[in-house]
C-alpha positions in Angstrom: 6.9 -17.4 42.3 9.7 -15.2 41.5 8.9 -11.5 42.0 10.1 -9.4 39.2 12.2 -6.1 40.3 10.3 -3.4 41.4 6.9 -5.1 41.3 4.4 -5.1 44.1 1.6 -7.8 45.0 -0.9 -5.5 43.6 0.7 -5.2 40.2 0.8 -9.2 39.9 -2.7 -9.3 40.7 -3.2 -7.5 37.3 -0.8 -10.1 35.8 -1.9 -13.4 36.8 0.2 -15.0 33.7 4.1 -15.6 33.7 3.9 -15.1 29.9 1.8 -13.6 27.0 2.6 -14.9 23.7 1.6 -12.4 21.2 0.5 -13.2 17.5 -0.1 -10.0 15.4 -1.6 -10.8 12.0 -3.0 -9.1 9.1 -5.2 -11.3 6.7 -3.3 -14.4 8.2 -6.1 -17.1 7.6 -3.5 -19.0 6.0 -0.6 -18.6 8.0 -2.2 -18.5 11.3 -2.8 -22.4 11.9 0.6 -23.4 11.8 1.8 -20.8 14.4 -1.2 -22.1 16.6 -0.4 -25.6 15.9 3.2 -25.1 17.1 1.8 -23.1 20.2 -0.7 -25.9 21.1 2.1 -28.5 20.9 4.4 -26.7 23.3 6.4 -29.0 25.7 8.1 -28.7 29.2 5.8 -26.1 30.2 5.0 -27.7 33.3 3.7 -25.2 36.1 4.5 -22.3 33.7 1.1 -20.0 33.5 0.9 -18.7 30.0 -1.5 -17.4 27.6 -1.7 -16.7 23.7 -3.2 -13.2 22.2 -3.9 -13.0 18.8 -4.1 -9.6 17.6 -5.9 -8.8 14.6 -4.8 -6.1 12.8 -7.6 -4.9 10.6 -7.7 -8.0 8.4 -10.5 -8.2 5.9 -10.1 -12.1 5.4 -11.4 -15.2 7.9 -8.6 -14.4 10.3 -11.2 -14.0 13.4 -13.2 -17.1 12.5 -9.8 -19.2 12.3 -9.0 -18.4 15.9 -12.7 -18.6 16.8 -12.7 -22.1 15.6 -9.2 -22.9 17.5 -10.9 -21.8 20.7 -13.2 -24.4 20.7 -10.9 -26.9 21.4 -7.9 -25.0 22.8 -6.7 -26.2 26.1 -8.0 -24.4 28.9 -4.5 -24.3 30.9 -3.3 -21.7 28.8 -5.9 -19.7 27.1 -6.3 -18.5 23.4 -7.7 -14.9 23.5 -8.5 -12.7 20.2 -8.3 -8.8 19.8 -9.1 -6.8 16.8 -6.8 -3.6 16.4 -8.2 -1.4 13.8 -5.2 1.1 13.5 -3.1 -0.5 10.7 0.5 -0.8 11.5 2.4 -3.5 13.5 3.6 -1.0 16.0 0.1 -0.3 16.7 -0.9 -4.1 16.9 2.1 -4.5 19.4 1.3 -1.7 21.5 -2.3 -2.8 21.8 -1.2 -6.5 22.6 1.2 -5.2 25.6 -1.6 -3.1 27.1 -4.1 -6.3 27.1 -1.6 -8.7 27.9 -2.0 -10.5 31.5 1.5 -11.9 31.4 4.6 -10.4 33.2 6.6 -11.2 30.1 5.2 -10.9 26.6 6.7 -12.8 23.7 6.2 -11.7 20.0 5.7 -14.2 17.1 4.6 -12.9 13.6 2.1 -14.9 11.9 4.7 -16.7 9.7 7.2 -17.5 12.8 7.0 -21.2 13.7 8.3 -21.5 17.3 10.0 -24.6 18.3 8.2 -26.7 20.5 10.5 -25.6 23.8 10.1 -21.8 22.9 7.7 -20.9 25.4 9.6 -22.9 28.2 12.8 -21.2 26.9 11.3 -17.8 26.8 10.3 -18.3 30.5 13.4 -19.8 31.9 15.7 -17.2 30.3 13.3 -14.2 32.0 13.6 -16.0 35.3 17.4 -16.4 35.3 18.0 -12.9 33.7 16.3 -10.4 35.8 18.0 -7.3 34.7 17.3 -8.1 31.0 14.5 -6.1 29.7 14.5 -7.7 26.2 16.0 -10.6 24.6 15.7 -12.0 20.9 15.5 -15.5 19.5 17.7 -17.4 17.2 16.0 -17.4 14.0 16.3 -19.9 11.0 14.8 -19.2 7.4 12.4 -21.8 6.2 12.8 -20.8 2.4 10.1 -21.7 -0.2 12.5 -21.4 -3.0 16.3 -21.2 -2.9 17.5 -17.8 -1.9 19.7 -15.5 -4.2 23.6 -16.1 -4.0 25.3 -14.2 -1.0 22.0 -13.7 0.6 23.4 -13.9 3.9 24.8 -10.4 3.6 21.1 -9.2 4.0 19.9 -11.9 5.7 19.4 -10.1 9.0 17.3 -7.5 7.3 14.4 -10.4 7.3 14.8 -11.1 10.8 17.0 -14.1 10.4 19.4 -14.0 13.4 21.8 -17.0 14.2 24.8 -15.5 16.7 25.9 -19.1 17.7 25.2 -21.1 20.7 25.9 -18.8 23.5 23.6 -16.2 25.3 25.0 -12.7 24.0 24.5 -9.4 25.2 23.6 -6.7 22.7 26.0 -4.0 23.9 24.9 -0.4 23.1 28.1 0.7 21.7 27.7 -2.0 18.7 24.4 -0.4 17.6 22.9 -3.9 16.8 19.4 -5.3 18.2 17.3 -8.2 17.7 14.2 -7.9 15.4 10.7 -7.9 16.8 10.0 -11.6 15.5 10.9 -14.0 18.7 11.1 -10.9 20.8 10.4 -11.4 24.7 10.0 -8.1 26.6 8.9 -7.5 30.3 5.6 -6.1 30.1 6.2 -3.2 32.8 9.1 -2.2 31.1 7.6 -1.8 27.7 4.4 0.1 29.3 7.2 2.4 31.2 9.5 3.3 28.4 8.1 2.8 25.1 5.8 5.6 23.4 2.4 4.6 22.7 2.8 5.8 19.0 6.0 5.1 17.6 7.4 7.7 14.8 8.3 4.6 12.5 4.6 3.5 12.4 3.7 6.6 10.6 2.0 6.0 7.3 3.2 8.1 4.5 3.6 7.6 0.8 2.4 4.1 -0.1 5.6 3.4 -2.1 7.8 4.5 1.2 7.2 2.1 3.7 8.5 2.7 7.2 10.5 -0.2 8.6 12.2 -0.6 11.9 9.6 0.1 14.6 10.2 -3.0 16.6 14.2 -1.5 16.6 12.7 1.9 17.8 10.6 0.0 20.5 13.6 -1.6 21.7 16.0 1.4 21.6 13.5 3.1 24.1 14.1 0.3 26.6 17.8 0.0 26.1 18.1 3.8 26.7 16.2 3.4 29.8 19.1 1.1 31.2 17.6 -2.1 30.6 20.2 -5.0 29.0 19.2 -6.6 25.7 20.2 -10.2 25.3 20.3 -13.1 22.7 18.9 -16.3 23.9 19.9 -19.3 21.4 17.7 -21.5 23.3 14.8 -19.7 21.8 14.5 -21.0 18.3 12.1 -19.7 15.6 11.6 -20.8 12.2 10.7 -17.8 9.9 8.8 -18.8 7.0 10.1 -16.9 3.8 7.8 -17.4 0.7 9.1 -16.9 -2.7 7.8 -13.5 -3.1 10.0 -12.1 -0.4 12.8 -13.2 -2.6 12.2 -11.3 -5.4 14.0 -8.1 -6.9 11.0 -5.9 -6.0 10.2 -7.0 -2.7 14.0 -6.6 -1.4 14.7 -3.6 -3.1 11.7 -2.0 -1.3 12.6 -3.7 1.9 16.1 -2.0 1.7 14.5 1.3 0.9 12.2 1.1 3.9 14.8 0.4 6.2 17.1 2.8 4.9 14.7 5.4 5.2 13.9 4.6 8.6 17.4 4.8 9.8 17.9 8.5 10.8 15.3 7.9 13.5 17.0 4.7 14.9 20.4 6.3 14.7 19.5 9.5 16.6 17.6 7.6 19.4 21.1 6.1 20.6 22.8 9.4 20.8 22.4 12.2 23.2 20.5 15.2 21.9 23.4 17.7 21.9 25.6 15.4 20.1 22.9 14.8 17.3 23.3 17.7 15.0 27.4 16.5 14.6 26.2 13.0 14.4 23.7 13.3 11.7 26.4 15.1 9.5 28.8 12.0 10.2 26.4 9.4 9.4 25.9 11.2 6.0 29.5 11.2 5.4 29.8 7.6 6.2 26.8 6.6 3.9 28.4 8.7 1.1 31.9 7.0 1.5 30.0 3.5 1.3 28.0 4.6 -1.7 31.5 5.6 -3.5 33.2 2.4 -2.4 30.4 0.2 -3.2 30.0 1.7 -6.7 33.9 1.4 -7.3 33.8 -2.2 -6.3 30.2 -3.2 -7.8 29.7 -0.6 -10.8 30.0 -3.2 -13.8 27.9 -5.9 -12.1 25.4 -3.9 -9.9 22.3 -4.4 -11.9 23.0 -8.0 -12.3 23.8 -8.6 -8.8 20.8 -8.5 -6.7 22.5 -8.6 -3.2 24.8 -5.9 -4.4 21.9 -3.6 -5.8 20.1 -4.2 -2.3 23.0 -2.9 -0.2 23.4 0.1 -2.7 19.5 0.8 -2.3 20.0 0.6 1.5 23.1 3.0 1.6 21.5 5.8 -0.6 18.1 5.6 1.3 20.2 5.7 4.7 21.9 8.9 3.1 18.5 10.8 2.4 16.9 9.1 5.5 17.2 12.5 7.6 15.6 14.7 4.8 12.8 12.1 4.3 12.2 11.7 8.3 11.8 15.4 8.6 9.7 16.2 5.7 7.7 13.1 5.7 7.2 12.5 9.3 8.1 15.2 11.4 6.7 17.9 9.5 3.6 16.0 8.6 3.0 15.3 12.4 3.7 19.1 13.3 1.2 20.2 10.6 -1.4 17.7 12.0 -1.2 18.8 15.4 -1.3 22.6 14.4 -4.4 21.9 12.7 -5.8 20.1 15.5 -5.0 23.3 17.9 -6.6 25.6 15.6 -9.9 23.4 15.2 -9.8 23.1 19.1 -9.3 26.9 19.3 -12.5 27.8 17.0 -14.5 25.3 18.6 -13.9 27.2 22.1 -14.5 30.4 20.3 -17.7 29.3 18.9 
């Protein structure tokens, strides 16, 4: 057994498994069986000690029953567990999963991510041979229900589709590019030590302005702590993309959410004393992108879906600082203030 860096025998006793595969799901009764079947058929697992943990993120369908049915005939060598997380939001589901995981490594698969049959063995092997890597991501192919629009590759990474080639690749902090949460593997102790229990980008605000980027925020905290982030092409995942995720409405809302979240993810990678200057630098750069994009695509913007999506991303990124401060930080400050006031009144009473 390989001992993880800075771990003790007592720590290992709390983590009897090598790997926990976490599957967060919301109303996934129809999607979940495909993922569980792929996990049930994993090959090359040999002596790897691993488990599967399904986190039901406040579903109101038959998700729990689906898991219970699978548990009846699930191999005992790698247990299948179920946990209900009532707080809505992917970041809450992942945090809850890491806290309850019993593996030293934690791998995340969304309920529409179908892992290759050697995904578990590849995830474990990479973690063993790269002890300085705190987080590593998969190669993710799209499994499309319908043909994607022309030039879709320009925005494919925003739908968690990643193909960086056949070579293992280091994500340099200077390039400000990180792997998505789908197909991600982290060291459990690293996550628990460096990722806040409540992420800023998990905040629920206006129903039409949905935050994205909670996975990037978590990885940024780990990267800032000095842990390396890598891409592992041997971990292959097939991301199922239904026709509904290729519509104009969905893609435009996706770009809006990603753009609005960018102030938070951008500032996390910058030293605090440089942030005031960086805000203006990013805003000027976003404004420049908008101007050049309009000059190039003004006549075809509304007819070219991908160009329209990129414009939505640029404009949302431009207003991101204002949006985050008003709808996230200010609301959080007001909530904290009201909480303190109530506590004070309670004490006086």
